[in-house]
GUGUKE-893415 format. One record per residue (C-alpha): residue in three letters; x, y, z; residue number from 1. Coordinates in Angstrom, 2 decimals. Example, Ala and Ser with C-alpha at 12.3 -4.5 7.8 and 13.67 -1.06 7.14 Angstrom:
BEGIN
ALA_12.30_-4.50_7.80_1
SER_13.67_-1.06_7.14_2
//
This chain:
BEGIN
MET_17.48_43.65_64.50_1
GLU_15.15_45.85_66.52_2
PRO_13.17_48.74_65.02_3
THR_12.86_52.23_66.48_4
SER_9.42_53.29_67.74_5
ILE_8.34_56.68_66.43_6
ARG_5.15_58.74_66.47_7
ILE_3.80_60.50_63.42_8
PRO_1.23_63.33_63.57_9
VAL_-1.60_62.80_61.11_10
THR_-5.14_64.13_60.65_11
ASP_-7.88_64.98_63.17_12
GLY_-5.23_65.82_65.77_13
LEU_-4.19_62.17_66.08_14
SER_-0.79_60.52_65.92_15
LEU_0.19_57.10_64.66_16
HIS_2.72_54.72_66.13_17
ALA_5.27_53.39_63.66_18
LEU_8.26_51.07_63.63_19
GLU_11.22_52.44_61.69_20
TRP_13.47_49.59_60.65_21
SER_16.02_51.60_58.68_22
ARG_16.65_55.13_57.48_23
GLU_18.52_54.63_54.21_24
GLY_17.32_53.80_50.72_25
VAL_14.02_54.12_48.90_26
PRO_11.20_54.25_51.47_27
MET_9.00_51.20_51.90_28
VAL_5.82_51.80_53.91_29
LEU_3.96_48.81_55.36_30
LEU_0.22_48.84_56.17_31
HIS_-1.33_46.03_58.22_32
GLY_-4.87_44.65_58.15_33
PHE_-7.94_44.98_60.38_34
GLY_-7.13_44.01_63.95_35
ASN_-3.37_43.85_63.40_36
GLU_-0.68_46.45_64.07_37
ALA_2.83_47.40_62.97_38
HIS_4.48_44.34_64.53_39
LEU_2.70_42.16_61.96_40
TRP_5.70_42.84_59.72_41
ASP_8.42_41.92_62.23_42
GLU_9.45_38.80_60.34_43
PHE_9.33_40.42_56.91_44
ALA_11.02_43.77_57.57_45
PRO_14.52_42.36_58.22_46
THR_14.56_40.81_54.73_47
VAL_14.42_44.24_53.06_48
ARG_15.77_46.70_55.65_49
ASP_19.28_46.63_54.18_50
TYR_17.90_47.84_50.85_51
TYR_14.95_50.07_51.81_52
ARG_14.01_52.67_54.39_53
VAL_11.34_50.49_56.00_54
VAL_8.54_52.03_58.06_55
ALA_5.61_49.98_59.40_56
LEU_2.58_52.01_60.48_57
SER_-0.13_51.15_62.97_58
LEU_-3.44_52.51_61.67_59
ARG_-5.55_54.77_63.86_60
GLY_-7.43_52.76_66.45_61
HIS_-4.89_49.93_66.23_62
GLY_-1.84_48.97_68.27_63
ASP_-0.19_51.91_69.98_64
SER_-1.66_54.51_67.63_65
ASP_-4.24_56.98_68.89_66
TRP_-7.91_56.13_69.12_67
ASP_-10.25_58.58_67.43_68
PRO_-12.78_59.93_69.96_69
GLU_-15.14_60.61_67.05_70
HIS_-14.77_57.00_65.79_71
ARG_-13.70_58.08_62.30_72
TYR_-12.39_54.73_61.09_73
ASP_-13.59_54.90_57.49_74
TYR_-11.35_54.48_54.45_75
ASP_-11.15_58.21_53.77_76
SER_-9.76_58.89_57.26_77
HIS_-7.14_56.16_56.87_78
VAL_-6.09_57.48_53.47_79
GLY_-5.86_60.99_54.91_80
ASP_-3.62_59.65_57.67_81
LEU_-1.37_57.97_55.10_82
VAL_-1.08_61.19_53.10_83
ALA_-0.12_63.07_56.26_84
ALA_2.33_60.38_57.40_85
VAL_4.10_60.27_54.03_86
ASP_4.40_64.04_54.08_87
HIS_5.72_64.07_57.65_88
LEU_8.32_61.45_56.78_89
GLY_9.51_63.56_53.84_90
ILE_8.83_60.81_51.31_91
ASP_8.82_61.76_47.63_92
ARG_8.46_58.23_46.22_93
MET_8.03_54.89_47.93_94
VAL_7.13_51.25_47.64_95
LEU_3.80_50.80_49.40_96
VAL_2.86_47.40_50.84_97
GLY_-0.67_46.86_52.10_98
PHE_-2.31_43.75_53.58_99
SER_-6.10_43.28_53.66_100
LEU_-7.54_46.57_55.00_101
GLY_-4.11_48.09_54.41_102
GLY_-4.24_46.90_50.81_103
ARG_-7.52_48.70_50.19_104
ILE_-6.13_51.85_51.79_105
ALA_-3.10_51.50_49.51_106
MET_-5.29_51.21_46.41_107
LEU_-7.31_54.28_47.34_108
TYR_-4.09_56.17_48.08_109
ALA_-2.77_55.15_44.66_110
GLY_-5.76_56.82_43.06_111
LEU_-5.09_59.99_45.00_112
GLN_-1.29_60.31_44.79_113
PRO_-0.02_57.91_42.11_114
GLU_3.10_59.99_41.55_115
LYS_4.33_58.92_45.00_116
LEU_4.51_55.23_44.07_117
ALA_7.68_53.55_42.87_118
GLY_6.08_50.17_43.50_119
LEU_2.96_48.65_45.03_120
VAL_2.41_45.31_46.79_121
ILE_-1.22_44.31_47.42_122
VAL_-1.43_41.42_49.88_123
ASP_-4.63_39.35_49.84_124
SER_-6.79_42.38_49.19_125
ALA_-8.89_43.57_46.29_126
PRO_-11.58_46.04_45.24_127
GLU_-14.09_43.19_45.52_128
LEU_-13.80_40.78_48.43_129
ASP_-15.09_37.23_48.77_130
VAL_-18.23_37.25_50.92_131
ARG_-17.10_34.02_52.61_132
GLY_-14.17_35.76_54.21_133
THR_-15.88_39.03_55.09_134
THR_-18.72_37.10_56.75_135
ARG_-16.23_34.99_58.70_136
ILE_-14.42_38.08_60.00_137
ARG_-17.67_39.79_61.02_138
MET_-18.71_36.67_62.94_139
GLU_-15.33_36.44_64.69_140
VAL_-15.55_40.09_65.77_141
ALA_-19.18_39.80_66.87_142
GLU_-18.32_36.82_69.05_143
HIS_-15.91_38.95_71.12_144
PRO_-16.99_42.61_70.74_145
ASP_-15.24_43.92_73.88_146
PRO_-13.09_41.10_75.21_147
ALA_-11.10_41.01_78.44_148
PHE_-8.86_38.11_79.37_149
SER_-7.41_36.82_82.61_150
THR_-4.27_35.67_80.81_151
VAL_-2.59_36.30_77.46_152
ALA_-2.99_32.58_76.77_153
GLU_-6.77_33.02_76.64_154
TYR_-6.40_35.41_73.73_155
GLU_-3.89_33.12_72.07_156
THR_-6.59_30.44_72.02_157
ILE_-8.93_32.79_70.13_158
LEU_-6.18_33.75_67.70_159
ALA_-5.35_30.11_67.06_160
HIS_-8.98_29.56_66.08_161
ASN_-9.07_32.67_63.85_162
TYR_-5.65_31.95_62.28_163
PRO_-5.68_28.14_62.00_164
VAL_-2.68_27.96_59.65_165
ALA_-0.42_30.27_61.67_166
SER_2.40_28.78_63.73_167
PRO_2.28_28.86_67.54_168
GLU_5.19_31.34_67.43_169
ALA_3.20_33.68_65.17_170
ILE_0.16_33.41_67.45_171
ARG_2.22_34.30_70.52_172
HIS_3.79_37.24_68.68_173
MET_0.41_38.64_67.64_174
ALA_-1.02_38.25_71.13_175
LYS_1.99_39.91_72.76_176
HIS_1.58_43.09_70.72_177
ALA_-2.23_43.14_70.55_178
LEU_-2.89_43.37_74.30_179
ARG_-2.37_45.75_77.18_180
GLN_-2.93_45.05_80.88_181
ARG_-5.49_47.10_82.80_182
ASP_-5.09_48.20_86.39_183
ASP_-7.37_45.35_87.47_184
GLY_-4.95_42.83_85.93_185
LYS_-7.17_41.93_82.98_186
TRP_-5.73_41.90_79.46_187
VAL_-7.64_43.88_76.81_188
LEU_-7.11_44.68_73.16_189
LYS_-5.18_47.79_72.24_190
MET_-7.57_48.12_69.31_191
ASP_-10.41_50.60_69.84_192
VAL_-13.56_48.61_70.63_193
ALA_-15.57_51.20_68.65_194
TYR_-13.70_50.06_65.54_195
ARG_-14.78_46.48_66.16_196
GLY_-18.41_47.57_66.06_197
ALA_-18.37_50.17_63.29_198
ASP_-16.57_51.20_60.13_199
GLY_-16.57_54.90_60.86_200
PRO_-19.69_56.88_61.85_201
GLN_-22.90_54.85_61.76_202
LEU_-24.67_54.97_58.41_203
SER_-27.89_53.50_57.16_204
PRO_-27.54_50.19_55.28_205
GLU_-28.32_52.02_52.04_206
ASP_-25.64_54.66_52.65_207
GLN_-23.14_51.99_53.66_208
LEU_-23.80_50.10_50.43_209
ASP_-23.46_53.27_48.36_210
ARG_-20.18_54.14_50.07_211
GLU_-18.78_50.64_49.51_212
LYS_-19.76_50.75_45.84_213
GLU_-18.02_54.09_45.43_214
HIS_-14.84_52.86_47.11_215
THR_-14.90_49.74_44.93_216
ARG_-15.20_51.92_41.84_217
GLN_-12.34_54.13_43.04_218
MET_-10.09_51.12_43.66_219
TRP_-10.66_49.62_40.22_220
ALA_-10.07_53.03_38.63_221
ALA_-6.84_53.46_40.58_222
LEU_-5.57_50.03_39.53_223
GLU_-6.21_50.82_35.86_224
LYS_-3.91_53.84_36.07_225
LEU_-1.13_52.52_38.28_226
PRO_2.16_54.03_37.10_227
CYS_4.42_51.53_38.86_228
PRO_5.29_47.83_38.92_229
THR_2.82_45.98_41.12_230
LEU_2.85_42.65_42.91_231
VAL_-0.43_41.01_43.90_232
VAL_0.02_38.37_46.62_233
ARG_-2.69_35.84_47.35_234
GLY_-2.77_33.09_49.95_235
ALA_-3.56_29.84_48.13_236
ALA_-6.32_29.03_50.64_237
SER_-7.61_32.59_51.04_238
ASP_-11.34_33.10_51.57_239
ILE_-10.99_36.88_51.15_240
MET_-9.36_37.21_47.73_241
SER_-10.81_34.91_45.09_242
PRO_-8.62_33.50_42.31_243
GLU_-10.92_35.10_39.73_244
VAL_-10.52_38.61_41.15_245
ALA_-6.76_38.18_41.56_246
ASP_-6.45_37.08_37.93_247
ARG_-8.58_39.99_36.76_248
MET_-6.42_42.47_38.65_249
VAL_-3.19_41.14_37.16_250
GLU_-4.25_40.07_33.67_251
GLU_-6.86_42.66_32.74_252
VAL_-6.60_45.79_34.89_253
ILE_-3.16_46.69_36.28_254
PRO_-0.77_47.77_33.50_255
ASP_2.39_46.19_34.99_256
ALA_1.57_43.45_37.46_257
LYS_2.64_40.02_38.64_258
LEU_0.73_37.52_40.75_259
ALA_2.33_35.46_43.52_260
VAL_0.19_32.71_45.03_261
VAL_1.75_31.61_48.32_262
PRO_1.12_27.94_49.18_263
GLN_0.14_26.73_52.64_264
ALA_-1.36_30.12_53.45_265
ALA_-4.87_31.44_53.94_266
HIS_-5.74_35.14_54.18_267
SER_-2.99_36.14_56.62_268
VAL_-0.19_35.19_54.27_269
MET_2.74_36.60_56.27_270
THR_1.79_34.70_59.44_271
ASP_0.66_31.49_57.74_272
ASN_3.74_31.01_55.55_273
PRO_6.36_33.64_56.46_274
THR_9.08_32.09_54.31_275
GLY_6.86_31.86_51.25_276
PHE_5.63_35.41_51.74_277
ASN_9.09_36.86_52.33_278
ASP_10.49_35.09_49.28_279
ALA_7.67_36.32_47.03_280
VAL_7.89_39.96_48.08_281
ALA_11.70_40.01_48.23_282
ALA_11.87_38.66_44.67_283
PHE_9.72_41.59_43.57_284
ALA_11.33_44.27_45.74_285
LEU_14.95_43.22_45.32_286
GLY_14.85_41.76_41.82_287
//
């Protein structure tokens, strides 16, 4: 089962790359996390493509999507892209699945256009993130701000360190789709290096904190008013989504929600335990 590559015009004159796995049924739109791209969902999409119109997007600055010359990689720009993509695809209602960064984009989108949601799946993401995980990711990025590799295997070594629970097959798959070869033979990330050093235009620490607080408030407010069934997925060993926040989301905030804790998985649930992840989401989406 091979998807079709398509391009979708969005905001700021940019276009996103997407993988269209099927064209029939209720749309299901998949959003990856920071540093990933649409192929992150290659093992999951076949489990639902016979029942949903499955489209996996690559966010701006990621994968084969356009880079933004103005480095607008903030949440508002991503949400604007999602609004434009959904409109371009002619989607009236959909199931939205978002992992990590994609999950936060999905929550903000839910606050903006809740009527578009027939279902929501939030994968190891939350309005409030565990500082252990966010610090780890910042350190991993800072260690290789603008990497170039002589071989793909060099990058696989870095991925294996960053994704210690993922299988060798998952590591090879991520590396294959994360890199492009330059004219000098070196392999470099498809991801915009400006994104690895900044979350949108540079702001003062005070303005950054204020913006994060406002986005956190918006996410919690959106979750309180979700009009659709929602699945919250957490990796059992996640250092990004704490058990306390996951429980709060499901038990106190979201009106109609279930929690699935996937064993033998850290933050990157779909690469760490693909079978457990697929089973959890399929039970929700196909049940």
